[in-house]
N, C-alpha and C positions, 0 to 999 in steps of 0.2 A: 480623779482617776486613780485607782490603786496602783502602786508601783509595780506590783506583780503582773499587771496587764500591759504595762508600757511596751514590753518586748513584742508581744503579739500585735499590738497596734502599730508598732514601728515597722514590722514586716509588711503588713498590709499597706502602710503608708508609702513604703518604698515602691511597691507595685503601682500605687495610685500616681505617684510622682512620674513614673515612666509613662503611664497612660496619658497623663496630662501633657507631658513633653511631646509625645507623638501627636496628640490632638492639636496642639498649638504650633508645632513645627513639623508638619507632615512633609516628607521629602517631595521635591519638585519633580514633576513628570518629565523624564528625559526622552520620551518618545519611544522607548524600547517596547517590544511586544510584551504583553502580559504584565505591564507595569504595576497594576493594582494588586495582582496576585503576589508579585515579588515584594511589594511594600508590606502587605498584610503578613506574609510569611516572615519577613524580617522583624516586624513588630512582635510576633509570637516568639521568635528566637531571642530577641533582646530581653523580653520579659523573662524567658526561661533562664537566660544567663544571669540576670539579677537574682532570681530565686536560687539558682545553684550557688551563687556567691554567698548568699545568706546562709545556705545550708553548710557551706564550708567554714564560714565564720563561727557558726554555732557548734560545729564539730571540734573546734579548738578546746572546748571545755573551759574557757576562760572564766575564772571565778567572779570577775567583776560584772559579767553579763548575767549570771545566774539569778540575782535578785530581781531583775527586770522581767523574768518569766515566772517567778515563784517557785524556783527549784530546778535542779539539773534534769529531772525527769521531764518536766514541761519544756525545758529548753531543747532536749532531744526530740520531744514530740514535734515541736515547731521545726526542727531540723528535718525530720522525716516528712512532714507535710509540705515544707518548701521544696524538698527534692522531688516528691511525687508530683506536685503541681508544675514544677519546672519540666519534668519529663513529659507530662501531658502536653504542655505547650511546645516542647521539642518535637513530639510526634506530629502535632498540628503543623509545625514549620515544614517538616519533611513531606507531609502530605500535600500542602498547599503550594510550596515553592515550585516555580517552573524549572525543571531539571535541564541545565545546559552544561554539557561536558566540555566547556571551553577553558577550564582552569586545571592544568595538569597537577598542581599541588593542592588547590582548594577543594575540589570535589572528593578526592580520596581521603584527605584529612577529615572532612566533614563526615564521611561514611564511617571511618574508623571511630571517631568520637561518638557518633550515634550508636553504633553497634556496641561499643564498650560500655557506655552508660546504660543502654538497654539491658545488657546482661547483669550489671550490678544492681539495677533497680529490681529485676526479677529475683535475684538472690536475696534481696532485702525484704521485698513485699511478698514474694511467693509463699514463704512459710506461714503467712497470715491468712492465705486464701485456701479454703478447704480442698478445692480441686487441684491446686498446684502443690499442696503440701506433700503429696506422695512422690512428686517429681523432684522438687527442690528440697534436698535433705542435707545441705551443707551444715557442718557443725560450727559452733560459735568461733572457734579458733580460725578455721579456714575462711569463714565469712569475714572476720575482722581483718585478716591479712588482705583478702581480695578487695575489701572496701577502701583500702588505702589508694587503690588505683583510680578512684573517681576524680581526684585532682589532676591526675595525669591526662585523663581523657578530656577534662575541662580545659587544660592547657592546649591540647591538640585542637580543640574547637576554636581556640583563639587563632591558631594558624589558619584554619578554614575561614574565619571571619575576615582576616587580613588579606587573604589571597584571592577570594572570589570578588566579583564585581558587584558590590552592594549599592543600593540606592540610598541607604541611610548616611553614607559619607557626605551627601549633599546637605544634610541637616545637622548642624554642629551640636545642638543640645542633645538630641537622642544619641548621637554618635559618641559624645563625651560621656554620657551616662553608661553606655555600653563598654567603653574602654575602662572607665573607672571600676565597673563591676568586675571586669576581667582582672584588673590589677589587685583589687581587694581579695578576690577569690584565690588567685594564685599565691599571694602573700600568706593568706590564712592557711592554705594547704602546705606551703613550705614550712610555716611555723609549726604546724601539727606534726609533720614528719621529721623535721630536723631539730627544732628548738624546744618543743613543748616539754619533753622529759627533763630538760635542764631548768625549766622555769617553774613547772608545777610543784606545789609543796609535796615533797617525798621524804619519807622517813624510813630508816633501816631498823628492822625488828628481827627477833629470833623467836621461833616457835618454842614456847616454854612448857606447854602442856596441851595434850589432845585428849578430850573426854568424849567417849562414845555415849551419847544420851539415850539413843535407841538405834535400831538397825540402820536408819537412814539419816540420822541427825547427829552432829558432833559440835562440840564447843572448842574453839581454838583460842588458847591464851598466848599472847605474844608479849615479850618484854623488850624494851628498847635496846638496840645493839650498843648504843652509847647513851650519854645523858640526855640528848635531845629527843623529845618524844612529841607525838601528835597532840595538838590542842583541838578540842572539838566541843560542840554543844550536844547535850544528851538528845538522842533521836536522829542524829546525823549518820551518814554512811561514808564509807571509804572504798577505794579500789585496792584490792589485795593482789599482790604478785608473789608467789612462792618461787624461790630461785632453784627450781628443779625442772627437769625436762617434762613437758606436758602441762606444767602449772604456771608458766611464766606470763601468760597473757593476763592483764589486769581485769579483775572481775569485781562488781560492786557488792558490798555486804554492809548491812546496818551494824553499827557498833552496839553491843548489848551491855557493855560496862558503863559505869559512871565516869565522867571526866576526871574526877579526883583520884580514881584508881591508878596505881602504878602500871598494872597490866592492862592490855587492850584485849577485850574479849569479843569474839565473833561467833555467832551461832549459825551453823550452815546445814542446810538440808540438801540431800542429793536429789535434785530434780531435773538436772540437765547433764550434758556431756562433761562440762568442766567441773561442776560440783560433784559428780560421780567420781571423777579422777581424783579430785581433792580428798574426798572421803576415803578413797582406797590408799593414797600415796603419802599424804602429809604425815610427818613424824616430828617428834621433839628434836630440836636442834637445827631444823631447817631454817635457812636465812629467808627473810621476807622483806618486801618493800611495800610500804603503805602510803597511798596518795590520798590526800584530802585535807580537810573534811568538806563534804558536800551535803546539800539538803537543807530545807527550810521548814520541816515538819516540827513545830514547837508548840506544845500545849499552853505555854505561858503567854502566847499571843491570843489565846482564846478567852472567852468570857467566863463568868462564874459558874455557868451550868454547862457541863461537857459530857459527851458520850464517846468512849473509846471502843473501837471494834477491831479485834485482832483475829486474823484467820490463819491458823497453823503457825508456820514459821514467822508470820507477820507479828508475832508477839515481841520481836526483838526491839523495835524502838520504844515500846511501852516498858520493857524491862529496863532500858537505859534511863527512862524517865523515873521509874519507881526507885531504882538504885540511887538516883541523884536527888530524890525527894527529901526536902527538909520538913516542910509543912504545906498544907494546901490553902492556908489562909481561909478565905470565905468560899473557895471553890467546892462544888459538889460534882463528883465524877463517878460515872458508872462505867466500869470496864467489862466488856463482853469478850470472852476468849472462847472461840469456837474451833473445834477440831473434829475430824471424822471418827477416830477411834480413841479409846482411853489411853492406848500406848503412845499416842502422839502428844499428850499433855506434857509441857515442859515448865519447870521452875514454879509449879503451882504452890508448893509449900512456901517458897520465898514470897510470892505474890500475896498469899494470905497473911504472912507476917507483916508486910507493909500495910495491908488493909487494917490489921488489928491496931496499928499505931496511929492510923488516920481515919477517924470516924467519917470524914467527908468522902472517903473512897469506898464504893461498894463494888464488889467483884461478882461476876457471873460466869460460870463455866458451862459451856454447851457442847455436849458430845453428840454429834449428828446421828450416829448409829443408834443412839438410845433415845434421844429427845427430838429428833428431827432437825432440819436446818434452821439456823437463826434467820429471822426475817424482819423486815421493816414493820410489818403488821404486829409482830410481837413487841417491838420497841414502843410502838404507838399504844398498844394495849397496856403496857407497864408504866409508861410515862405520860400518856395523854398529850395535852397541848404543849407540855414542856419540851417535846421533841422539836417543835418548830422554832424554839428560841435557843436551843442548845447548839454549841459548837461540836461537830462530829469529826473525830479523828479516826482514820482507817488505815490499816496496813494488812495486806494479804494478797491472795490470788487476784489477778486482774478481773476475771469474770465476777468474783464476789464484790469487788469494789464497784464495778459498773452497775451491778444489780442494786446495790444499796444506794448508790448515787441517784439512780433513776427513781427508786422508791421514795427516798427522802425528799427529792424535789417535788414529787407528786403530793407529798404530805405537807408541803409548805415550807420546807427548810431552804433558805436562800443558798445559792451556790457559794456565796462568800463564807458561809458557815460550815461548808463541807471541805475537809482537809485530808489529803492523801498524797502519797508518793508511790510510783510504780517503777520497777526496774526493767521496763521493756525498752532497753536502749538499742536493741537490734533492729 
């Protein structure tokens, strides 16, 4: 089993362990009315608690967990899926459980926890749903601050579990798993809120230069505030925090400079509320905090035949690779850089200079407004059967990545040879 799949398998395994525990140690019928409904509802709730605990652990952004998921983006995707699955089971619990208003503290705490988690799930998932997008318009900063409350409502649900009359308390194994999940989840939440910023690798920088590359894109050059500077591998990303009002929330950006460079360069396109503010307000001399590095997108782990696909601002990890390139050895690489308009092309002269020094690197510029969209069919037409044995590295808009991923799989490219990262952490 590949190490990058261990994390996802472990999440499923945790759920399976809980299912087996309940199957082998089903609570004894104590004669209460609707016992079966009560037990089924508690089984759903206990599984939900396990999944929420997993989501809270993954939200810690612990660097030692990242390799087991194949990157921080996949780690966050697992976080999101665990939370959504837990919420579905929580809804099932509320629907199935026999409502008995015989616990003055237990019932209100349960309702508060359910209502709070429901709102937070809606704020996270709503913007992804076409019908809800018009209603849920919370910006990234407000969403991030509200998202911190999920651990609070998780803790309130613990009060509910301890105060109501549960049947699971008669079954030690499932009950122990439930309590363990609560302890792990609460500890992970407290770590994220109170300790993470003291433990995560953070470095102080100063904005040294701001270059406006086009009306919507800028390059931020940062120099270390002191001698200590970030160590990273080309292609990785960091979380940037500018110490100015409206720019303090950490936001992920791929590093476009090479690791050996003294300055850290980030290329930023104004595509959201935070990046638009950054584009308008960042200035030379601003203090910054850089956290990282993260990400596992590395062409050196690929085979001798590779295809790189960069969509728009997705050129950044490839720039870092090219700027760090000594020689390709026996690799043959085709870099496809696709943009909508000619004005969106960035650093193409520099890319051509690198290609001129490396015969194994072939570059292709695709301007959609002039030549149409880059497609998998075009790649197959140009490379034939070689596409199926190539390692494909992609970075760009999520719809582009999804389209290419499906098309490449249909043309026989194994999933293990398709590499990408996406910054959809919300």
